[in-house]
N, C-alpha and C positions, 0 to 999 in steps of 0.2 A: 402556785400559778401565779398567784396576783402578783408577786412582785417579780417573775421574772416577766413579768408582760410589759410592765413599765419601761425595762432598758430598749425592749427595741422599739416603742413609741417613740421614745428618744433620737436614738439617733437618727429614725427617719424622720422626726423634724427638722433636726438639724441639717441634715443631708439635704433638704428640701429648701432650706433656705440659704444653706450652701448654695446649690447651684443655681438660686435664684440671683443670689448676689452677682456668682462669676456670668450672668449673662449677660450683665450690667456691656454696655460696649457704645452703640453706634448712638444712643439718647443720650448720652453722659459726653460722647463724643462733639453729637450736637449741641449740647449745651458748654462747652469749650469752644466752641465757632461763635456763638453765640455771644461769647461778653467780650464784648470788643467797642467797637460806637455805640453800638447802642448800650451798653450800660456805665461802662468807662465815660463816655461823653454826654449820651443827649441824656440819660435817667439823672445823674449828676447835675447837668447844668439844669434840666426841667426842677428840679428841687430846689437849686442856688436863684433861680429867677423866681420862682414861682412859690416858693415853700410846698406846701403838702397840696397844693387845688390838684395839682393833673397825676395825685396817686391813682384816683377810681377810674381812670382815663385808664394810664397804663395796666391798670388790671384786666378792664376791658378790650382792650386790644390785645393783652395775652388770650385771653376766655375765645374772642370772634375769629381768632385765627388757629385754635388749636386744633379741628376739626380737619384742616387742612393739612395740617404737619401730621396728624395722626395718621391721615390717607396713606403716606408712605409705609406703616408699619401694617396697617389691614390691607391695604392689594399686595406689598411683597408677601406676607407671611400664608396670605389667602391663595393667591399663584403660583408664588413658585418663582417670579418674575419683579422685575425693578419697575420702580416708576416710567423711566423712559421708554421700555420697551411698551407699556402703557398705555405710553400717548402714541406710540406707533401702530399699535391694537387697532387704536381710535382711527386713524388715517394719518396718509402720508402731512397733510396741512398743519393738522395739530403738531407732531412734530417738527415739523420746520418752525411752528411758530416758539415753540417750547427751545429749539438751538438760537435762534438769533435772540431772545430776550436772555436764555442764559451766556451767551455771549457777551452780551453788553454788560449784564452782573458780574462775569469771571472778572474781567479787565479791570473795571469801575472799581470793584469790593478790593481785588485784590493790592491795587493803585493805592485805595485809602489803607487798607492794614498795612501796607510796607513805609507808607510817611507817618501813621501811629507807632510802629517797632520804631522807624528812623528816629524820631524824635526821643521815645523815652532812652533808644539809644546811646542817644547823644549826651546823656546826662553822665554815662561811667566812663567817656573818652575826656581827658585831659585836654587834648588840641581841639581849633573848630577845625571841624569839616563840613563841607555843601551839603545839604540834605540829600540831592542828587545820588551823591558818593556814598551817607548811610546808608540809601535805599540800596544801591547796588550789593554792599556788605554784606544785609540783612539777606536778599535774595541769594546771592550765593551762596551762602548759608545753606538756605532753603533748598535750593537743587543740590548741593554736594549731599545732604541728607536721604533727602527722595531719592535720587539714583545712588546710593549706595545701598539704600533698601533698610533704613535705619528708620522707618515711618514710625515703626509701631513702640518704638523704644523713647521716641519724642511723646508718645499718644500715653505714653505708661508717666513719663515725667509730666508732662501737659497736665493729667489730672491730679496731680501732686499738688501744682502751682496754683490750680484752679481751687480745691481744697484748703490752701492755704490763706490766697486771696479771700475765701469765701469769710475764714478766719477771722482774718485780720479786720476786715470788714464790718464786720458782727460787732467787734471786740473800739472799734472806732467809733460806731456809732453808740454803742452802749456808754460808750465816756465821753460822747458828744451831747447823752441826752443828760447828764448831769452838768454838765455847763453850756450851754449850747448860745446859739454866740447872740449878741445885743444889740438887737436892730438902731439902727441910728433917726433922734427924734424926730427927722424931717423925713425918713423914711415911709412912703406909701405904696405896700405891697401890689407890683401890675396884676393884672386881671388877664388870661389865659384865654376868656373867653369873649373875643373879639375879635373884630379885622385881621387886627395888626397882629396878632398870635397864633391866625392859619399856618403861615411861613414854620414856625418854630414846632408845631404842633403838628405837619405831614411829616417835618425831618424825625421827629421824636417817634413816630410810629411808622416811620421807612422797617429801620431796620430794631424793629421789637416784638418778639424777642430775635429776633435775626431775618436774613431776606429769606421767603417763602420757599423759592428753590429749592433751599437746603433740602427740603423734605425730599425731594430727589436725590442729593446726594447720599441720606438717611437711610433711604431705601438702598442703593446699592452695596454701602457698607452691610447694612443688616443682610442680605443677600448674599455677600460674602461669608459673614459668620455662620450664614443659615449651613452652606456650604462644607466648612469646617470645625461646628459642633453640633450637640444636640438642642435647637433653641424650638419653645415651644411660642402657642401664640400669647398665651399667660404669661412668660418670662417678657416678649421683647415688647407686649403692652404695659407691662411693669418699669422697663429699662424705658421707654420712653416717656413714663410719665414723669419719671424721677428727674428726670432731665429736663424735663420742659415747666413741669412744676416747679421746678431747681430754679432754674433761669427765671420766672415772673417775681417769683419772691425774691430775687438777689436784686432783680430792678429796682423795686421798691426799697432794698435795701441800701443800692448808692443812691437813692431818691433823697432816701433820708441823712441821709449823711452831709449832701449840698444842702440840704435846708437847714440840717443843724451847724453847720457850718459858715457856712457863705452866704444864705440868705438873710437881707437884711445891712448885711456888711458892708455893701460898697462894690465887691472887689468884681470886677470883669473880667471872665476868660479871656487871655490872650490867644491873639490868631495866630500865634506863630508856634510853630512845633516846640522848638524848646522851652519857652514861655509857659506852654499848654501843661506839658511834662512837667518843669517845675509846679508849677500851681497843683497838678494833679498829688504828686507827689506828696507835697507841701500840707495836704488837706491831713493823709495821715498825721504828718509828726506833729501838725496842729494839735492834735486831738489825743495819740499815744504816747508821742514824746519823739525828742529829736534822734534818742537812738535806735529810731524806727525807720529813720528817712532810706539808708540803702539798703536795709530790707527790703521796704515795699518797692524801691525803685526795682529790684530784680526780679520781685516778686509781678510787677506792671509788667516789665518789661515778655518774663518769658510767657507768662498769659496771653499778650497781644501778639506775639511772636509765633507762638501754639496754633490759633486761630490765623496767622496766615499762613505757614506751613498747610493748614489743615485746607483752608480754603480753595490755596492752591490745586493740592492732590486730589480736592474732591469736584473740582469743577472741571479738572480734566480728562476725571472717569465719566464724567456723564459725558460730558464734548464727545468724547472717544466713544462711546456707546451710541451716540447718536450719530454721529459721522458713519460706524458703521450700518445703523440700520437704515440709516435713508440711502445709502450705496450698498447696500446687502452684499456686505465685505464678514470676511471671517476675522474674530475678536483675536487680535495681535496686541502684547505689551509697547510695542512701538508706538501702537497710536496715542496709549495717553502720555509718556513722553514726548511727544512730536506736539501736545495739546500746553504740556507743564511750558515749554518753551515759548509758544506763541502766548500764551496768557500771561508770561514774566515779561517777554519782550516789551509787548503791547503794553503794559501796566507799569513800567520803567519810563517807558515814552510819554503815558499821560503822567508821570510824577515830574518830568522834565519842565513841564508847563506847569505845573503847579507848587514848583521849588520854594519851601519855606511856608507854603499854606496851608496847611493842616485843617483848619476849620473851615475853611470853605470846600476842601476835596470831601471830608468827613459829609457834609452836606449834602453836596453831589451826587455822593452814594447814597447815602438816606434818600433822597425824592426819589432817584432811580428804583428802590429796592421800593418805595412804597407805590410809583407809577406804575409797575409791574407784579406788584400784589393782588391787585384782582384778578390779573388774568389768568395767574400761575393757581391762583387759589381756584378759580372755573371750572381750569381742565382738572385738579383733583379731583373734585365734585364731580363731576362727570363719569371721570375714572372709576370711580368707585363706588358711586352711585349705578354704573351700569353691571359692574363688573358679579358675577355669580361668586359669593363667598360665603366660607362657612359662618353658622349662627353667629358665632361670639367675634368673629371678626364683620362681619354686615351692618350695615348703618342702620341702625332703628332711626322710633321716630323720633327721637328726642336728639340724637346725634344731626340728623338731617334737616328737624328745625333748627335747632342751632347754625347750622352750617349755608341755610337760608338767611335767617338772620345775618350773619358774618358777611355774606354775598352783598345783600342789600346796604349795610354799612360801609363796605370796602369802594365798592363802587359809586355810594352816595357820597362816600367823604370825597372819590375822586374827581367826581364832576364838580364840586364846593372849590377843590382848590381849582380843579382847571379854572372856573369861575374867577376866582382872586385872581389867578396869577395874569390873566390875559385878557379879563371884560372888566377890571377895575381901574 
């Protein structure tokens, strides 16, 4: 009898693990959307300029934002509703504020990712094309995929690309540890703890690990997943934690790459899209080898392209849901498609005004994300703290304490930024 007991336990354990892994989805998609400006640009640049000095701050930002991203999982699994529906339940003013902020973020973030994608795409094209033309090519491809209904196939591909990028970056960091850049004799490491560095820190924290309204997008993805398969609170939180913790650690990995390869080298990031794309790919080629240059360029492009299409689709979904709730309409697929077009057209219009200016556009997008973050965080906190949730999903005393500290931190730093920007 003892021998027959073990075979029954092993399959049960194996099935539990398989079920848990199969539930991975919205959290990993959030991670895929996050690795864009915040990681490839902000983290790498932080390491290149300040070395390891901002590593603690980057981890701290991820910790303080954790409860507000987690709110999407808690609320959706506990009530069966998305965060957008939750904002509507709080009252019409809350939903209006959310809709306005999301509309702005949708257009600005899409424009920034389009520029980034276009800059990497230019790496492969033998003829020189205008940045706007490259953005139109990227955008047209995104729209074709979304309207053709092949988004899920791209989602699977983006996960493979993300995994490959992570492994490649870890390999680059490991190799760079063996032969870090030799600082110039006259090099004096700049300090990030000065008024002059506030602007850079704000830019870095804005998209770290992602704009906080991504939590509402994750919430809608989760709701869709719950409707199609058996998802438990445990599996949903596992999926979220894997994605969130993974993005936080990956941010430090990219910072390490910048610190080991560029810090003290005297190299400055190019302000042109093409120049920056070449520098980004060149960092990997310098440490791994020239043979990796085409491979890294392809991986980086698909990583950002995946983020672009994910952001367009996600923002369109939450804005369509906001429209439905504000005007008390029946849900129609046409709403989401209409918002996809609106976001795309407005983002392309912004691109036309920021032609070949990738870094300023990304900086603007990150500052916007930083300014709106405290308000989205407050909305999520109010919603989850007021909702009647099951014990396993309710906000405990530790999470509540972390949320309050996070709100003080976010609003406090926003006040410092406003003072620095307009009163000094």
